[in-house]
C-alpha positions as CSV (number, residue, x, y, z in Angstrom):
1,R,-125.1,-126.6,201.9
2,L,-126.5,-124.1,204.3
3,N,-128.9,-121.4,203.1
4,T,-127.3,-118.0,203.8
5,K,-130.0,-116.0,202.0
6,M,-131.8,-113.4,204.1
7,P,-135.4,-112.1,203.6
8,A,-135.5,-108.8,201.8
9,W,-137.0,-106.9,204.7
10,K,-134.2,-108.0,207.0
11,W,-131.6,-106.3,204.9
12,L,-132.7,-103.0,206.4
13,Y,-131.4,-104.1,209.8
14,S,-128.4,-106.2,208.6
15,I,-124.8,-105.6,209.3
16,R,-124.1,-105.1,205.7
17,T,-126.6,-102.3,205.5
18,K,-125.2,-100.6,208.5
19,L,-121.7,-100.9,207.2
20,A,-122.8,-99.6,203.8
21,V,-124.5,-96.6,205.4
22,V,-121.6,-95.8,207.8
23,T,-118.9,-96.2,205.1
24,S,-120.8,-94.1,202.6
25,L,-121.3,-91.3,205.2
26,I,-117.6,-91.4,206.1
27,I,-116.5,-91.3,202.5
28,A,-119.0,-88.5,201.7
29,I,-117.8,-86.4,204.6
30,I,-114.1,-86.9,203.8
31,S,-114.7,-86.2,200.0
32,L,-116.7,-83.0,200.7
33,F,-114.0,-81.8,203.2
34,I,-111.2,-82.5,200.7
35,Y,-113.3,-80.9,197.8
36,W,-114.0,-77.7,199.7
37,F,-111.0,-77.2,202.1
38,F,-108.0,-77.6,199.9
39,P,-109.2,-75.5,196.9
40,S,-110.5,-72.8,199.2
41,R,-107.1,-72.7,201.0
42,L,-105.3,-72.7,197.7
43,E,-107.6,-69.8,196.5
44,Q,-106.9,-67.8,199.7
45,Q,-103.1,-68.2,199.5
46,A,-103.1,-67.4,195.8
47,L,-105.4,-64.4,196.4
48,S,-103.1,-63.1,199.1
49,A,-100.0,-63.5,196.8
50,L,-101.9,-61.8,193.9
51,G,-102.8,-58.9,196.3
52,E,-99.2,-58.4,197.3
53,K,-98.2,-58.5,193.6
54,A,-100.8,-55.9,192.7
55,N,-99.7,-53.6,195.5
56,T,-96.1,-54.0,194.5
57,I,-96.8,-53.2,190.9
58,A,-98.9,-50.1,191.8
59,M,-96.3,-48.8,194.2
60,M,-93.4,-49.4,191.8
61,T,-95.4,-47.7,189.0
62,A,-96.2,-44.7,191.3
63,Y,-92.5,-44.6,192.3
64,N,-91.3,-44.6,188.7
65,I,-93.9,-42.0,187.6
66,A,-93.2,-39.6,190.4
67,P,-90.2,-37.9,188.8
68,A,-92.1,-37.5,185.5
69,F,-95.0,-35.9,187.4
70,E,-92.6,-33.6,189.1
71,S,-91.2,-32.4,185.8
72,D,-94.6,-32.7,184.0
73,D,-93.2,-35.1,181.5
74,R,-96.4,-36.6,179.9
75,P,-94.6,-38.8,177.3
76,A,-92.5,-40.4,180.1
77,I,-95.7,-41.1,182.1
78,S,-97.3,-42.8,179.1
79,A,-94.2,-44.8,178.5
80,I,-94.2,-46.1,182.1
81,V,-97.9,-47.1,181.7
82,L,-97.1,-48.9,178.5
83,S,-94.3,-50.8,180.2
84,A,-96.6,-51.8,183.0
85,K,-99.1,-53.5,180.7
86,Q,-96.5,-56.1,179.8
87,N,-97.8,-58.0,182.8
88,R,-100.3,-60.4,181.3
89,E,-102.5,-60.4,184.4
90,L,-103.0,-56.6,184.2
91,D,-106.6,-55.5,183.6
92,Y,-106.2,-51.8,183.8
93,V,-104.0,-48.9,184.9
94,M,-105.3,-45.4,185.5
95,I,-103.0,-42.5,186.3
96,L,-104.7,-39.4,187.8
97,D,-103.3,-36.1,189.0
98,D,-104.1,-34.6,192.4
99,V,-107.3,-33.0,191.2
100,G,-108.7,-36.2,189.5
101,N,-107.7,-35.5,185.9
102,I,-106.8,-38.6,183.9
103,I,-103.2,-38.4,182.7
104,A,-102.6,-41.8,181.2
105,T,-104.5,-45.1,181.0
106,F,-104.4,-48.7,179.9
107,D,-107.9,-50.2,179.2
108,S,-109.9,-47.3,180.6
109,T,-113.1,-49.0,179.6
110,R,-112.5,-51.8,182.1
111,A,-111.5,-49.4,184.8
112,I,-114.6,-47.2,184.3
113,E,-116.8,-50.4,184.2
114,L,-115.4,-51.3,187.7
115,N,-115.7,-47.8,189.1
116,F,-111.9,-47.7,189.9
117,G,-112.3,-44.5,191.9
118,D,-114.1,-46.3,194.7
119,V,-111.0,-48.2,195.8
120,D,-109.6,-45.3,197.8
121,F,-106.3,-46.8,199.2
122,K,-108.0,-50.1,200.2
123,E,-107.6,-53.0,197.8
124,K,-110.8,-54.9,196.9
125,I,-112.2,-57.5,194.5
126,S,-114.4,-56.1,191.8
127,S,-118.2,-56.7,191.9
128,D,-117.9,-59.3,189.1
129,G,-115.2,-61.2,191.1
130,L,-112.8,-61.1,188.1
131,T,-110.4,-58.2,189.1
132,F,-108.3,-57.4,192.1
133,Q,-108.1,-53.6,192.5
134,T,-105.7,-51.4,194.4
135,V,-104.3,-47.9,194.4
136,A,-101.0,-46.2,195.3
137,P,-100.2,-42.5,195.8
138,I,-97.7,-40.7,193.5
139,I,-95.4,-38.9,195.9
140,A,-92.3,-36.8,195.1
141,Q,-90.5,-34.5,197.6
142,S,-93.2,-35.2,200.2
143,K,-95.9,-33.9,197.8
144,V,-98.7,-36.0,196.5
145,Y,-99.0,-35.5,192.7
146,G,-101.7,-38.1,192.0
147,R,-102.7,-41.7,192.2
148,V,-102.1,-45.0,190.4
149,Y,-105.2,-47.1,190.1
150,L,-104.5,-50.7,189.1
151,G,-106.4,-53.9,188.5
152,L,-105.1,-57.4,188.1
153,S,-107.1,-60.2,186.6
154,L,-108.3,-63.0,188.8
155,R,-109.2,-65.3,185.8
156,P,-106.0,-67.3,185.9
157,L,-106.4,-67.9,189.6
158,L,-110.1,-68.9,189.2
159,A,-109.1,-71.3,186.4
160,E,-106.5,-72.9,188.6
161,V,-108.9,-73.3,191.5
162,A,-111.5,-74.8,189.1
163,E,-108.9,-77.2,187.8
164,S,-107.9,-78.3,191.3
165,R,-111.6,-78.8,192.2
166,R,-112.0,-81.1,189.1
167,T,-108.9,-83.0,190.0
168,I,-110.0,-83.4,193.6
169,A,-113.5,-84.4,192.5
170,W,-112.0,-87.3,190.4
171,V,-109.8,-88.3,193.3
172,S,-112.9,-88.3,195.6
173,V,-114.7,-90.5,193.1
174,V,-111.8,-93.0,193.1
175,I,-111.6,-93.0,196.9
176,G,-115.3,-93.5,197.1
177,A,-115.2,-96.4,194.7
178,L,-112.3,-98.1,196.5
179,G,-114.1,-97.5,199.8
180,I,-117.3,-99.1,198.6
181,L,-115.3,-102.0,197.2
182,L,-113.5,-102.5,200.5
183,M,-116.8,-102.2,202.4
184,V,-118.4,-104.9,200.2
185,V,-115.4,-107.2,200.8
186,F,-115.2,-106.5,204.5
187,S,-119.0,-106.9,205.0
188,A,-118.9,-110.2,203.1
189,L,-116.2,-111.4,205.4
190,I,-118.0,-110.4,208.5
191,A,-121.7,-110.6,207.7
192,T,-121.8,-113.9,205.7
193,P,-120.6,-116.1,208.6
194,L,-123.0,-114.3,211.0
195,V,-125.9,-114.8,208.6
196,T,-125.0,-118.5,208.4
197,I,-125.1,-118.7,212.3
198,V,-128.5,-117.1,212.3
199,N,-129.9,-119.5,209.7
200,V,-128.5,-122.5,211.6
201,A,-129.9,-121.1,214.9
202,E,-133.3,-120.9,213.3
203,Q,-133.1,-124.5,212.0
204,V,-132.0,-125.7,215.4
205,S,-134.9,-123.8,217.1
206,S,-137.2,-125.6,214.7
207,G,-136.1,-129.0,216.0
208,D,-133.2,-129.9,213.6
209,W,-130.5,-130.7,216.3
210,K,-128.1,-132.1,213.7
211,K,-127.3,-128.7,212.2
212,R,-123.9,-127.2,212.9
213,V,-122.0,-124.2,211.7
214,R,-118.9,-124.8,209.6
215,I,-115.9,-123.2,211.3
216,E,-113.8,-121.5,208.5
217,S,-111.7,-119.0,210.5
218,R,-109.9,-118.7,213.8
219,D,-110.9,-115.1,214.5
220,E,-113.8,-113.9,216.7
221,V,-116.4,-115.1,214.3
222,G,-114.8,-118.6,214.3
223,H,-114.8,-118.6,218.1
224,L,-118.5,-117.6,218.0
225,A,-119.3,-120.5,215.6
226,A,-117.4,-123.0,217.8
227,A,-119.2,-121.7,220.9
228,F,-122.5,-122.0,219.1
229,N,-121.8,-125.5,218.0
230,K,-120.9,-126.5,221.6
231,M,-124.1,-124.9,222.9
232,V,-126.2,-126.8,220.4
233,E,-124.5,-130.1,221.4
234,N,-125.1,-129.4,225.1
235,L,-128.8,-128.5,224.4
236,E,-129.2,-131.7,222.3
237,L,-127.7,-133.9,225.1
238,A,-129.9,-132.1,227.7
239,Y,-133.0,-132.6,225.5
C-alpha cells in the first residue's frame, strides 16, 4: 500500500488547502451578500410602502377634518382623531390650527418627544429610528386651517427585517456547511491521487524503479497516472 501522507509543512501549499481557502472565501462572500442585500432590499421596499401608508392616512385625516375645522366642530375633530388611532401602527397624531394651537391629539407625549413640528411637509424617520413621521395640510375652500402631524411605528418593520436576517443567517450556515462538505469530498477525489503520484515519484527518484501508480479512474487524473507509469517504464528501460 502506497504512503499517501504528506508532511505537515507541505499542507500549506497543497491543493486541498487552496481549495479550502478559495471555497471558504466564495461561501463567505455569497453568504455576506445574501445576508445584507435581501434584508436591506426588503427594508427599503417596506419603508417605501409604510411611507405611502403614512402619507395616505395623514391626507385622509386632514380631508375628513377639514369640514369640522370650517365649522369649528371640536367634538367631530376629536372623534376623527380617535378613529385614526385604530391603526395599530400609529404612534401619534397631532392636530394643529393655522397659528400652531393644538386642537386634538393622540399620544402627545410621543409626538413632543420626537419634535413633531420639525417635519414641515417632508416625511422623515425619527432620531431614534422607530417612527416614520409625516404632515398634511388641512384645507377647505382653498383655505389652510391647520396641519395633521402623524407618526407610524417602524417597530413591526424592524422586527420583520430582523427575523429575515436570522432566517438568512441560518440558511447561510447550512450553505456554508454543505459547501465545506462538498469541498472536502471534491478535494479528496482530486488531491489524494495527486499526492499518491507525488509519493511514487519521490520513491522512483530514490531508485525504486518498480513503483507504479494504481490507475483507479479514467479522467484526467487517470490519464496522468498512466502517462507517469509509462514514463517510469521508459526511464527504467533507458537506465
